[in-house]
C-alpha positions in Angstrom: -199.4 4.9 98.5 -197.9 4.6 102.0 -201.1 3.1 103.4 -200.9 0.4 100.8 -197.3 -0.3 101.9 -198.3 -0.6 105.5 -201.2 -3.0 104.6 -198.8 -5.1 102.6 -196.4 -5.4 105.6 -199.2 -6.3 108.1 -200.8 -8.9 105.8 -198.1 -11.4 106.5 -197.6 -11.9 102.7 -194.2 -12.9 101.3 -191.9 -9.9 101.5 -190.3 -8.7 98.3 -187.8 -5.9 97.5 -189.6 -2.6 96.9 -187.5 0.4 95.6 -188.8 3.9 95.6 -187.1 5.2 92.4 -187.9 8.8 91.7 -186.0 10.5 88.8 -184.3 13.8 89.6 -183.2 16.6 87.4 -180.2 16.1 84.9 -176.9 17.5 86.1 -174.9 19.5 83.6 -171.1 18.9 83.4 -168.9 21.6 84.8 -167.1 21.9 81.4 -168.3 22.0 77.9 -167.2 18.9 75.9 -167.9 20.6 72.6 -165.4 23.3 73.5 -162.7 20.7 74.1 -163.6 19.1 70.8 -163.5 22.4 68.9 -160.5 24.2 70.5 -158.4 21.2 71.5 -159.1 18.4 69.0 -160.2 20.5 66.1 -157.6 23.3 66.2 -154.5 21.8 67.8 -152.3 19.3 65.9 -150.6 17.9 68.9 -153.8 17.2 70.8 -155.4 15.8 67.7 -152.6 13.4 67.1 -152.5 12.3 70.7 -156.2 11.5 70.7 -155.9 9.7 67.4 -152.9 7.6 68.5 -154.5 6.6 71.8 -157.9 5.8 70.3 -156.5 3.8 67.3 -154.0 1.9 69.4 -156.5 1.0 72.1 -159.2 0.0 69.6 -156.6 -2.3 67.8 -156.2 -4.3 70.9 -158.8 -7.1 70.4 -161.2 -8.2 73.1 -161.2 -11.8 74.2 -164.6 -13.1 75.2 -165.0 -16.3 77.1 -166.4 -18.7 76.2 -165.3 -18.1 72.6 -168.7 -18.7 71.0 -170.5 -16.4 73.3 -173.1 -14.0 71.6 -171.2 -11.0 73.2 -168.2 -11.9 71.1 -170.2 -11.5 67.9 -171.8 -8.3 69.2 -168.5 -6.7 69.9 -167.2 -7.7 66.5 -170.2 -6.3 64.7 -172.0 -3.9 67.1 -174.4 -2.2 64.6 -175.0 -2.1 60.9 -172.9 1.1 60.4 -169.8 0.2 62.3 -167.3 -2.6 63.0 -166.1 -3.3 66.5 -162.8 -1.4 65.9 -164.7 1.7 64.6 -167.0 1.7 67.6 -164.3 1.4 70.1 -162.1 4.0 68.4 -165.0 6.5 68.7 -165.5 5.4 72.3 -161.9 5.9 73.3 -161.7 9.2 71.4 -164.6 10.7 73.3 -163.0 9.5 76.6 -159.8 11.4 75.8 -161.5 14.5 74.6 -164.2 15.0 77.2 -163.2 12.5 80.0 -166.6 10.7 79.5 -167.7 8.0 77.0 -171.1 6.5 76.6 -172.3 3.2 75.0 -176.0 2.5 74.4 -177.2 -1.2 74.3 -180.2 -1.5 72.1 -182.4 -4.5 72.5 -185.9 -5.7 71.7 -188.1 -5.4 74.9 -186.2 -7.2 77.7 -184.0 -9.4 75.5 -180.2 -9.4 75.6 -178.5 -6.5 73.7 -178.5 -6.8 70.0 -176.7 -3.6 68.9 -174.3 -1.1 70.5 -173.9 2.6 69.7 -171.6 5.3 70.8 -173.3 8.5 72.1 -171.8 12.0 72.0 -170.8 13.2 75.5 -171.9 16.8 74.8 -175.5 15.5 74.3 -175.5 13.4 77.5 -176.5 14.4 81.0 -176.4 12.3 84.2 -179.6 12.1 86.2 -178.7 11.7 89.9 -181.0 10.1 92.4 -181.8 11.2 95.9 -178.7 9.7 97.3 -176.5 11.3 94.7 -175.7 8.2 92.6 -176.7 8.2 88.9 -180.1 6.5 88.3 -180.5 7.6 84.6 -179.2 9.6 81.7 -180.7 12.1 79.2 -179.7 12.3 75.6 -180.5 15.6 73.9 -180.3 16.0 70.1 -181.9 19.3 69.1 -185.5 19.3 70.5 -185.5 15.5 70.9 -184.9 14.2 74.4 -184.5 10.5 75.3 -184.3 9.4 78.9 -182.6 6.1 79.9 -183.3 4.7 83.4 -181.4 2.2 85.5 -183.4 -0.7 86.9 -183.7 -0.1 90.6 -183.7 -3.8 91.4 -181.2 -5.4 89.1 -179.1 -2.2 88.4 -179.1 -3.1 84.7 -178.8 0.0 82.6 -179.0 0.6 78.8 -176.1 3.0 79.1 -172.4 2.3 79.9 -170.9 5.5 81.2 -167.1 5.2 81.4 -165.2 8.1 82.8 -161.7 9.1 83.9 -161.0 9.9 87.5 -162.2 13.4 88.6 -161.6 14.3 92.2 -164.0 17.3 92.1 -167.0 15.9 90.3 -169.3 12.9 91.3 -170.8 12.3 87.9 -168.4 13.4 85.2 -164.7 12.5 84.4 -161.7 14.8 83.9 -160.2 14.6 80.4 -156.5 15.0 79.5 -157.7 17.8 77.2 -158.8 19.8 80.2 -155.6 19.1 82.1 -153.6 20.3 79.1 -155.8 23.3 78.6 -153.2 26.0 79.3 -150.6 24.3 77.1 -153.1 24.0 74.3 -154.0 27.7 74.6 -150.3 28.6 74.4 -149.7 26.3 71.4 -152.8 27.7 69.6 -151.8 31.3 70.4 -148.3 30.6 69.0 -149.8 29.3 65.8 -152.2 32.3 65.6 -149.2 34.7 66.2 -147.2 33.1 63.4 -150.2 33.3 61.1 -150.7 37.0 61.9 -147.0 37.6 61.3 -147.2 36.1 57.9 -150.3 38.0 57.1 -148.4 41.2 58.0 -145.6 40.5 55.6 -143.7 38.5 58.1 -142.5 41.6 60.0 -143.0 42.5 63.7 -145.2 45.4 64.5 -143.7 48.9 64.6 -144.5 52.6 64.3 -144.2 55.3 61.8 -142.8 58.4 63.5 -143.4 61.7 61.9 -140.7 64.4 62.3 -141.9 67.1 60.0 -140.0 70.1 58.9 -140.6 73.4 60.5 -141.5 71.9 63.9 -144.6 70.1 62.7 -145.4 67.2 65.0 -148.3 65.6 63.3 -149.8 64.8 60.0 -152.9 66.4 58.6 -156.1 64.4 58.5 -155.8 63.9 54.8 -152.2 62.8 55.0 -153.0 60.4 57.8 -155.9 58.8 55.9 -153.8 58.5 52.7 -150.9 56.9 54.6 -153.2 54.4 56.3 -154.8 53.3 53.0 -151.4 52.9 51.4 -150.1 50.7 54.3 -153.1 48.4 54.2 -153.1 48.0 50.4 -149.4 47.9 49.7 -147.7 46.4 52.8 -150.1 44.1 54.5 -150.6 40.4 53.6 -148.3 37.5 52.5 -148.5 38.7 48.9 -146.8 42.0 49.9 -144.0 40.3 51.8 -140.6 41.9 51.1 -142.0 45.0 49.3 -140.0 48.0 50.2 -141.6 50.9 52.0 -141.3 54.3 50.5 -141.2 57.0 53.3 -141.5 60.7 52.6 -142.2 63.9 54.4 -140.2 63.2 57.6 -141.6 59.7 58.3 -139.3 57.1 60.0 -140.0 53.4 60.7 -139.2 52.2 64.2 -139.8 48.6 65.2 -141.6 48.3 68.5 -141.6 44.5 69.3 -138.9 41.9 69.8 -138.1 39.5 67.0 -139.2 35.9 67.2 -135.6 34.8 68.0 -135.4 37.2 70.9 -138.7 35.9 72.3 -137.6 32.3 71.8 -141.1 31.7 70.6 -140.4 28.4 68.8 -139.0 26.8 71.9 -142.1 28.0 73.9 -144.3 26.2 71.4 -142.2 23.0 71.7 -142.5 23.2 75.5 -146.2 23.5 75.2 -146.3 20.6 72.8 -144.4 18.4 75.3 -146.7 19.3 78.1 -149.7 18.4 75.9 -148.1 15.0 75.1 -147.4 14.5 78.8 -151.0 15.1 79.8 -152.2 12.4 77.3 -149.4 10.0 78.1 -147.8 9.9 74.6 -144.0 10.0 74.5 -142.9 13.2 72.7 -140.5 11.1 70.5 -143.6 9.4 68.9 -144.9 12.9 67.9 -141.6 14.1 66.5 -141.2 16.8 69.2 -137.6 17.6 69.8 -136.2 17.6 73.3 -137.0 15.5 76.5 -136.3 12.3 74.6 -135.9 10.1 77.7 -136.1 6.9 75.7 -133.1 5.4 74.0 -134.9 4.5 70.8 -138.3 4.7 69.1 -139.1 1.1 69.9 -138.7 1.6 73.6 -140.9 4.7 73.5 -143.6 2.8 71.6 -143.6 0.0 74.1 -143.9 2.5 77.0 -146.9 4.1 75.1 -148.6 0.8 74.8 -147.9 -0.4 78.4 -148.7 2.9 80.2 -151.4 4.4 78.0 -153.1 2.3 75.4 -153.4 -1.1 77.2 -154.7 0.3 80.5 -157.4 2.1 78.6 -158.4 -1.0 76.7 -158.4 -3.1 79.9 -160.6 -0.5 81.6 -163.1 -0.7 78.8 -163.1 -4.5 78.8 -163.9 -4.7 82.5 -166.5 -2.0 82.1 -168.3 -3.9 79.3 -168.1 -7.2 81.2 -169.7 -5.6 84.3 -172.3 -3.8 82.1 -173.7 -6.6 79.8 -171.6 -9.7 80.6 -174.5 -11.3 82.6 -177.4 -10.4 80.2 -177.3 -13.9 78.7 -178.1 -17.2 80.3 -174.3 -18.0 80.2 -172.3 -15.1 81.6 -169.4 -13.8 79.6 -165.9 -12.7 80.6 -164.2 -9.9 78.6 -160.5 -9.2 78.6 -157.8 -7.9 76.2 -156.1 -10.5 74.1 -152.5 -9.5 74.7 -151.2 -12.3 72.5 -152.6 -10.5 69.4 -151.1 -7.1 70.1 -148.2 -6.7 67.6 -146.4 -4.1 69.8 -145.9 -6.7 72.5 -144.3 -9.3 70.2 -140.8 -8.7 71.5 -142.0 -9.1 75.1 -143.7 -12.4 74.3 -140.6 -13.7 72.5 -138.4 -12.8 75.5 -140.9 -14.5 77.9 -141.0 -17.7 75.8 -137.3 -17.8 75.6 -137.0 -17.6 79.4 -139.7 -20.2 80.0 -138.3 -22.5 77.4 -134.9 -22.4 79.0 -136.3 -23.3 82.5 -135.6 -27.1 82.5 -137.0 -27.5 86.0 -140.5 -26.8 84.8 -142.8 -29.3 83.2 -144.8 -28.6 80.0 -148.0 -27.6 81.8 -146.2 -25.2 84.1 -144.5 -23.6 81.2 -147.8 -23.2 79.4 -149.3 -21.5 82.4 -146.4 -19.1 82.8 -146.6 -18.2 79.2 -150.3 -17.5 79.4 -151.3 -20.4 77.1 -154.4 -22.3 77.8 -153.9 -26.0 78.5 -155.4 -28.4 75.9 -158.6 -30.1 76.7 -158.3 -33.6 77.9 -160.3 -36.3 76.1 -161.4 -39.5 77.6 -161.0 -42.6 75.5 
């Protein structure tokens, strides 16, 4: 191989770019995305609601593709036979919030422009780094089936868009809000499990039956102990037995051993964990109905902050990523952005802007249109 390269160089022929592109081994993520989906999204109501709110809000912000009749606009509106554009992007944003990574596959016939887009599950994807450490491919594993996607070493075109959140300790995978809120999610889940166990145990804290037998006896016989244990399990455990009085005999005395929920302030601890989860995802607690720390004067202000600080930056990040990924796959390149004029949550901001621009008498019509973000009408020659 190297002899052939030396002959090519010494022949005086026209030089062309030659890339040595050897695929390496897939690199596993440091964390398990399926664990985040199971423990965080699947078993925690606060994290579930945060992910849903962010994914649905960001997916409802429509993309604006220029020129307006570009094939990419139709592809984003109907990416595949099973999903609409909103459904595709909702799944894409959801994976990004849960695992910190999101993957889009561009399917095409041979080397043609993309004809369909699909979201791939992050727990099935692995980055394949090259010799210099940069990703040169990806592997998708579904059971025993393995598909490998490779980046073109000359054009850098890739069938996969890997969008990730910033992670200072990993070169290939992003850091999810779910992982940052991991301790708070564990506390919140443990609080729910504790409450559930309390209900299962007749809504009473744990305690001990102390035996003070007559005649100096300090313990029950084996038969007495077994009979008492069976009676407690059958007659005093479970929600159906809540409130049933306990009949003690033979020197038995009930002594509570744990603090009551009010003494432990357990409910407030769960609220604090819920606020920390919302903080990690960037969702104002007011929008989730969590009491305390309501730093916004009203619901409308909190909703606007959610859109400006969380949903729209995510949608803009995806728009720029899609443009850089497939925007130049057609003879006429496409520009992708978020159409802010069609986001209902920003209606009041637009009205205020139009009022200020309309009142500026020192500006001409075209200057006002530019400040308002409205395209100027095309001029016709006649």
